[in-house]
C-alpha positions in Angstrom: -7.6 18.6 -17.4 -3.9 18.6 -18.3 -1.3 17.2 -16.1 0.0 20.7 -15.1 -3.6 21.6 -13.8 -3.7 18.4 -11.8 -0.4 19.0 -10.2 -1.5 22.5 -9.1 -4.8 21.2 -7.8 -2.9 18.6 -5.9 -1.1 21.2 -4.0 -4.4 22.8 -3.1 -5.8 19.4 -1.9 -3.0 18.8 0.5 -2.9 22.3 2.0 -6.6 23.7 1.9 -9.4 22.0 3.9 -12.2 20.8 1.4 -15.4 19.3 2.2 -15.1 15.6 1.8 -17.1 14.4 -1.1 -17.7 18.0 -2.7 -17.3 18.9 -6.2 -14.1 20.9 -5.3 -12.6 17.8 -3.6 -13.2 15.8 -6.7 -11.8 18.3 -9.0 -8.7 18.9 -6.7 -8.2 15.2 -6.8 -4.8 13.6 -6.7 -6.2 11.8 -8.9 -7.4 8.9 -11.1 -6.2 9.0 -14.6 -7.7 11.6 -16.8 -9.3 8.9 -19.0 -11.1 7.3 -16.1 -12.4 10.8 -15.1 -13.6 11.6 -18.7 -15.3 8.2 -18.8 -17.1 8.8 -15.6 -18.4 12.1 -16.9 -19.4 10.7 -20.4 -21.7 8.1 -18.6 -23.8 11.1 -17.4 -24.9 11.5 -20.9 -27.1 8.3 -20.4 -30.4 8.3 -18.6 -30.9 6.0 -15.6 -33.2 3.9 -17.5 -30.6 3.5 -20.3 -27.9 2.6 -17.8 -30.1 0.0 -16.1 -31.2 -1.5 -19.4 -27.4 -1.9 -20.5 -26.1 -2.9 -17.1 -26.8 -6.8 -17.1 -25.6 -6.9 -20.8 -22.5 -5.3 -19.8 -21.9 -7.4 -16.7 -22.4 -10.6 -18.7 -20.0 -9.4 -21.4 -17.4 -8.5 -18.8 -17.9 -12.0 -17.2 -17.5 -13.9 -20.5 -14.2 -12.2 -21.3 -12.5 -11.4 -17.9 -13.4 -14.5 -15.6 -11.8 -17.2 -18.0 -8.7 -15.1 -18.1 -8.5 -14.9 -14.3 -9.4 -18.5 -13.8 -6.7 -19.8 -16.3 -4.0 -17.6 -14.9 -4.9 -18.6 -11.1 -5.1 -22.3 -12.0 -1.7 -22.3 -13.8 0.1 -20.3 -10.9 -1.4 -22.6 -8.2 -0.3 -25.8 -10.3 3.2 -24.2 -10.1 3.1 -24.1 -6.3 1.6 -27.6 -6.2 4.3 -29.1 -8.6 6.8 -29.5 -5.7 4.3 -31.5 -3.6 3.6 -33.7 -6.7 7.2 -34.2 -7.6 8.1 -35.3 -4.1 6.0 -38.3 -4.5 8.5 -39.7 -6.8 12.4 -39.7 -6.6 12.9 -35.8 -6.4 14.1 -36.1 -2.8 16.5 -38.8 -3.4 17.9 -37.5 -6.7 18.6 -33.9 -5.2 19.6 -35.0 -1.8 16.6 -33.6 0.0 16.5 -36.0 3.0 15.3 -34.8 6.4 14.6 -31.1 6.9 16.2 -30.2 3.6 13.0 -30.8 1.7 11.1 -28.6 4.3 13.6 -25.7 3.5 13.0 -26.2 -0.3 9.3 -25.9 0.3 9.9 -22.9 2.5 12.4 -21.0 0.2 9.6 -20.3 -2.3 7.9 -18.3 0.4 11.1 -16.4 1.2 11.2 -15.2 -2.3 7.4 -14.4 -2.1 7.9 -12.6 1.3 11.0 -10.5 -0.1 9.0 -9.3 -3.1 5.4 -9.1 -2.0 5.3 -5.4 -0.8 7.6 -4.1 -3.6 5.3 -5.9 -6.1 2.2 -4.4 -4.8 3.7 -0.9 -5.1 4.8 -1.7 -8.6 1.2 -2.9 -9.5 -0.2 0.4 -8.3 2.3 2.4 -10.6 2.4 0.2 -13.9 -0.2 -1.3 -16.2 -1.2 -4.2 -14.1 -1.9 -6.7 -17.1 1.4 -6.0 -18.8 3.4 -6.4 -15.6 1.5 -9.7 -14.7 2.1 -11.3 -18.1 5.8 -10.5 -18.0 6.0 -12.2 -14.5 4.1 -15.3 -16.0 6.7 -15.7 -18.6 9.5 -15.3 -16.1 8.1 -17.9 -13.7 7.5 -20.3 -16.7 11.3 -20.1 -17.5 12.2 -20.9 -14.0 9.9 -23.9 -13.8 11.6 -25.1 -16.9 14.8 -24.6 -15.1 13.7 -27.0 -12.5 14.1 -29.8 -15.1 17.9 -29.2 -14.8 18.3 -29.1 -11.1 21.1 -31.3 -9.9 21.5 -30.7 -6.2 20.1 -29.1 -3.1 21.5 -25.5 -3.7 20.3 -25.3 -7.2 16.7 -26.2 -6.3 16.8 -23.6 -3.5 17.9 -20.9 -5.8 15.1 -21.8 -8.3 12.4 -21.9 -5.7 13.4 -18.6 -4.2 13.2 -16.9 -7.6 9.9 -18.5 -8.5 8.4 -17.2 -5.3 9.5 -13.7 -6.2 7.9 -13.8 -9.7 4.6 -15.3 -8.4 4.3 -12.6 -5.7 2.3 -10.5 -8.2 -0.5 -12.8 -9.2 -3.0 -12.7 -6.5 -2.8 -8.8 -5.9 -3.0 -8.3 -9.7 -6.1 -10.6 -10.0 -7.7 -8.7 -7.0 -7.0 -5.4 -8.6 -8.5 -6.3 -12.0 -11.6 -7.6 -10.3 -12.0 -4.5 -8.2 -11.6 -2.3 -11.4 -14.4 -4.1 -13.4 -16.8 -5.1 -10.5 -18.9 -3.6 -7.8 -18.3 -4.6 -4.2 -21.6 -6.8 -4.3 -20.3 -8.5 -7.4 -16.8 -9.1 -6.3 -17.3 -12.0 -3.8 -18.6 -14.5 -6.3 -16.1 -13.5 -9.0 -13.1 -13.8 -6.7 -14.4 -16.9 -5.3 -14.8 -18.4 -8.8 -11.1 -17.6 -9.9 -9.6 -18.7 -6.4 -11.8 -22.0 -6.7 -9.5 -22.7 -9.6 -7.0 -23.7 -6.8 -9.2 -26.7 -6.5 -9.4 -27.3 -10.1 -5.4 -27.1 -10.2 -5.3 -29.6 -7.4 -7.5 -32.0 -9.4 -5.6 -31.4 -12.7 -2.3 -31.8 -10.9 -3.1 -34.9 -9.1 -4.2 -36.6 -12.5 -1.2 -35.0 -14.1 1.3 -36.2 -11.5 -0.4 -39.6 -11.6 -0.2 -39.9 -15.4 3.4 -38.7 -15.7 4.3 -41.2 -13.0 3.4 -44.0 -15.5 5.4 -42.2 -18.3 8.6 -43.9 -19.5 11.5 -41.9 -20.6 15.1 -42.7 -21.0 16.1 -39.1 -20.6 13.8 -37.5 -17.9 12.4 -38.9 -14.6 8.8 -38.5 -13.4 9.4 -35.5 -11.4 11.3 -33.8 -14.2 8.4 -34.4 -16.7 6.0 -32.7 -14.1 8.1 -29.5 -14.1 8.6 -29.6 -17.9 5.0 -30.0 -18.7 3.7 -27.2 -16.3 6.5 -24.9 -17.4 5.5 -25.1 -20.9 1.8 -24.6 -20.2 2.8 -21.4 -18.4 5.0 -20.1 -21.0 2.3 -20.3 -23.7 -0.4 -18.7 -21.4 2.1 -15.8 -20.5 2.5 -14.8 -24.1 -1.4 -15.0 -24.7 -2.1 -13.1 -21.4 0.0 -10.1 -22.6 -2.2 -9.7 -25.6 -5.5 -10.3 -24.2 -5.7 -9.1 -20.5 -6.9 -5.6 -19.9 -5.0 -3.1 -17.7 -8.0 -1.1 -16.9 -11.6 -0.4 -18.2 -10.3 2.7 -19.9 -8.0 0.5 -22.1 -10.1 -2.7 -22.3 -10.2 -3.7 -25.9 -13.2 -6.0 -25.6 -15.3 -2.8 -24.8 -16.5 -0.2 -26.9 -15.9 3.5 -25.7 -19.5 3.8 -24.5 -19.1 0.5 -22.7 -15.9 1.6 -20.9 -17.8 4.7 -19.7 -20.6 2.6 -18.3 -18.1 0.1 -16.7 -16.5 3.2 -14.9 -19.8 4.6 -13.9 -21.1 1.2 -12.5 -17.9 0.6 -10.3 -18.0 4.2 -9.1 -20.4 2.9 -6.4 -17.5 1.2 -4.8 -16.5 4.8 -3.7 -12.8 4.0 -4.5 -12.3 5.3 -8.1 -10.4 3.1 -10.5 -6.6 3.5 -10.0 -4.3 6.1 -8.9 -0.6 5.5 -9.6 0.7 8.2 -7.1 2.1 7.1 -3.8 0.6 8.9 -0.8 2.5 8.8 2.4 -0.3 9.7 4.5 -2.3 6.8 3.3 0.6 4.5 4.0 0.7 5.8 7.6 -3.1 5.3 8.0 -2.7 1.8 6.9 -0.1 1.2 9.6 -2.7 2.5 12.2 -5.7 0.8 10.9 -7.1 -2.0 13.2 -8.7 -3.7 10.1 -5.4 -4.0 8.2 -3.8 -5.8 11.2 -6.8 -8.0 11.9 -7.0 -9.1 8.2 -3.2 -9.5 8.0 -3.1 -11.7 11.0 -5.8 -13.9 9.6 -3.6 -14.0 6.5 -0.6 -15.1 8.6 -2.7 -18.1 9.9 -3.8 -19.0 6.5 -0.3 -18.9 5.3 0.8 -21.3 8.1 -2.1 -23.8 7.3 -1.4 -23.5 3.6 2.4 -23.9 3.9 2.0 -27.1 5.7 -0.9 -28.7 4.0 0.2 -27.9 0.3 3.7 -29.2 0.8 3.1 -32.2 3.1 -0.3 -33.5 1.9 1.6 -36.4 0.1 3.7 -37.1 3.1 0.6 -37.2 5.5 -1.3 -39.5 3.1 1.7 -41.7 2.5 2.2 -41.9 6.3 -1.3 -43.5 6.6 -0.3 -46.4 4.6 -0.6 -45.6 1.0 2.0 -45.7 -1.9 3.4 -42.6 -3.6 1.3 -42.9 -6.8 -1.9 -43.4 -4.6 -0.9 -40.5 -2.3 -0.9 -38.3 -5.4 -4.2 -39.6 -6.7 -5.9 -39.4 -3.3 -5.5 -35.5 -3.4 -8.0 -35.4 -6.3 -11.1 -35.0 -3.9 -9.4 -32.0 -2.2 -9.6 -30.0 -5.4 -13.3 -30.8 -5.8 -14.0 -29.9 -2.1 -12.2 -26.6 -2.4 -14.0 -25.8 -5.6 -17.4 -26.5 -4.2 -16.8 -24.8 -0.9 -15.4 -21.5 -2.4 -18.2 -21.3 -5.2 -20.8 -21.8 -2.5 -19.2 -19.2 -0.3 -19.2 -16.7 -3.1 -23.0 -17.4 -3.8 -23.8 -16.7 -0.1 -21.8 -13.7 0.1 -23.8 -12.0 -2.7 -27.2 -13.6 -1.7 -27.3 -12.5 1.8 -26.2 -9.0 3.2 -23.5 -8.7 5.9 -22.5 -12.2 6.4 -18.9 -12.2 5.0 -17.2 -12.2 8.4 -19.6 -14.8 9.6 -18.7 -17.0 6.3 -15.1 -16.6 7.1 -15.6 -17.8 10.8 -17.7 -20.7 9.7 -15.1 -22.0 7.2 -12.5 -22.4 10.2 -14.7 -25.1 11.9 -14.7 -28.2 9.5 -10.9 -28.2 9.0 -10.4 -27.5 12.9 -12.3 -30.8 13.5 -10.2 -32.5 10.7 -7.0 -31.5 12.5 -8.2 -32.8 15.8 -9.2 -36.1 13.9 -5.7 -36.5 12.6 -4.3 -36.2 16.0 -6.8 -38.6 17.8 -8.0 -41.2 15.2 -6.2 -44.6 15.2 -3.8 -45.3 12.3 -6.0 -48.4 11.7 -8.7 -46.1 10.3 -6.5 -44.8 7.5 -9.6 -43.7 5.4 -11.0 -41.6 8.2 -7.5 -40.0 8.4 -7.4 -39.3 4.7 -10.7 -37.6 5.1 -9.6 -35.3 7.8 -6.7 -34.4 5.5 -9.0 -33.4 2.7 -10.8 -31.0 5.0 -7.7 -29.0 5.5 -8.0 -27.7 1.7 -10.9 -25.7 2.7 -8.3 -23.1 3.8 -8.8 -21.3 0.5 -12.1 -20.3 1.9 -10.8 -17.9 4.7 -8.2 -16.9 2.2 -10.7 -15.6 -0.4 -13.0 -14.1 2.3 -10.0 -12.1 3.5 -9.4 -10.8 0.0 -13.0 -10.0 -0.5 -13.0 -7.9 2.9 -9.8 -6.2 1.8 -11.1 -5.3 -1.5 -14.5 -4.0 -0.4 -13.3 -2.2 2.8 -9.9 -0.6 2.3 -10.2 2.6 0.1 -7.4 4.7 -1.0 -5.0 3.2 -3.6 -1.8 3.7 -1.7 -3.5 2.3 1.6 -4.7 -0.7 -0.4 -1.3 -1.4 -1.9 0.2 -1.4 1.6 -2.6 -3.5 3.0 -2.3 -6.1 0.1 1.5 -5.9 0.4 1.5 -6.5 4.2 -1.1 -9.3 3.9 0.8 -11.2 1.4 4.0 -10.5 3.3 2.6 -12.2 6.4 0.9 -14.9 4.3 4.4 -15.8 2.9 5.9 -15.7 6.4 3.1 -18.1 7.4 3.8 -20.5 4.6 7.6 -20.4 5.8 6.5 -21.3 9.3 3.9 -23.9 8.1 6.6 -25.8 6.0 8.8 -26.0 8.9 6.6 -27.2 11.7 6.3 -30.6 10.1 9.3 -32.5 11.7 10.2 -35.8 9.9 10.7 -37.5 13.1 7.1 -36.9 14.2 5.7 -38.7 11.0 3.0 -39.6 10.3 0.9 -37.6 12.8 3.1 -34.6 13.1 1.8 -33.6 16.5 3.7 -30.2 16.6 2.3 -29.2 13.3 -1.2 -30.3 14.1 -0.9 -28.3 17.4 0.1 -25.1 15.5 -2.6 -25.4 12.9 -5.3 -25.9 15.5 -4.1 -22.7 17.1 -4.1 -20.8 13.8 -7.8 -21.7 13.1 -9.0 -20.7 16.6 -7.2 -17.4 16.1 -8.7 -16.8 12.7 -12.2 -17.4 14.2 -11.7 -14.9 16.8 -10.2 -12.3 14.6 -13.3 -12.7 12.2 -15.5 -11.9 15.2 -13.4 -8.9 16.0 -13.6 -7.6 12.4 -17.5 -8.0 12.3 -17.9 -6.0 15.6 -15.5 -3.3 14.8 -16.9 -2.6 11.3 -20.5 -2.8 12.4 -19.7 -0.3 15.2 -18.1 2.1 12.6 -21.0 1.8 10.1 -23.4 2.8 13.0 -21.3 5.8 14.0 -21.2 6.9 10.3 -25.1 6.6 10.0 -25.4 9.1 12.8 -23.0 11.4 11.0 -24.5 11.4 7.7 -27.9 11.5 6.2 -29.1 8.8 3.9 -29.8 10.6 0.6 -28.9 10.5 -3.1 -26.8 13.7 -2.7 -24.8 12.1 0.1 -24.1 9.0 -1.9 -23.1 11.2 -4.9 -20.5 13.1 -2.7 -19.1 9.7 -1.3 -18.7 8.5 -4.9 -16.8 11.7 -6.0 -14.7 11.3 -2.9 -13.8 8.0 -4.0 -12.5 9.3 -7.4 -10.5 11.8 -5.4 -8.6 8.8 -3.8 -9.8 9.4 -0.3 -9.4 6.5 2.1 -12.2 4.6 3.9 -11.6 6.6 7.0 -11.5 10.0 5.3 -14.5 9.4 3.2 -17.4 9.4 5.8 -20.0 8.5 3.3 -18.2 5.1 2.8 -19.8 2.2 4.4 -18.1 -1.3 5.3 -19.1 -4.4 3.7 -19.4 -7.0 6.5 
């Protein structure tokens, strides 16, 4: 099927009513790349028995190659974000004149850059080879981190943090897209929880790194400069490696043979989303704007961002306010990484072990940190270890974040619609981080009453929105069950409609993962 044929059939698709999921609908597609379609058809040469026999082996091979790449990438980018928090435990504020609310703005400006580039970045990811774009961004943000070493004043660090936020806006959507191209909806929760749990690993590594570099003696660089230098060099090396080893799609994955690529495309076809379509579709963008799921998930993202913006930048300040030194405040963040790692991996296992509990997991993960916030407000300062424990609970926020991503990846079909969904989610998440960084008022230390009230409201809102999502998608699935027969032919039509880049609303054979 050459490009001219595809273009002509595109016109037919847009003007002529075609039965959703029909062969005509598939062939008139807008469509996936010709390589993806060819691979899908090639897989039909294998019998169901052969496909089943090779499936576990192929999944294991994909895990062994892809998951370490995603984990290392996510660990390093989260380490970048935490670098300011660790540096603030030393003389960063004094050296750059970041007294009062100035440090809050330095923490927030990263998210202004992220917010500015979140939506454009998602659209770019849809149109270009995702791994190449991501590798280039890693190298760019590594250079910016190294530039932090030479920062001399408030204005200079503001510019660096803004640009760093821009270049890091691609990383989470890129990892989500790569995961969705290689794994089924059932397999995605655990894999996504694993790579996001590397936030916890980054917290532990960063705490040890910040503590160790705090003891380093240099006549040229201060402790906070050494932190930025070391993390920047790590990212620079990984960025070069990433460019050479990360796959852009199953059709170009060098770690797979041609036959294995065909089987990967075939196995993920059950997602009913195809692989990737670089064409921007205006009607899908409009559908995203009008979809209640998009807005509910995005509002949860806003809440997660407010919490993350406050906790990730002010954990050191909170713990120091409870009566611990700067070095110990850094070291005491080590358990938070372990908590986040365990909670996220456990959430991933639960999501694949039990059917239709993803919304319930999201709602449940808001309860422990909510209790912790109430504790920070109410517990006496004489019980400083209890207050530290309540602070540790705030790092569970990664749980609702990843459950949002899982729900987005599994339930938003149509590549333009998903790009808009992702872009809007990360825009609101970045906006939330800005808000969260600026509701911690220095005069309210160490309890930060205004901030605690705001974060409590966020968790309550996230809990309620999780319930709305569960109810809405359950109702829609039941409605679709009444419209469609449950047969192999119906499932095949829904799969073909996914390759035709139909959205979850257009493809009535699509079912939401709850």
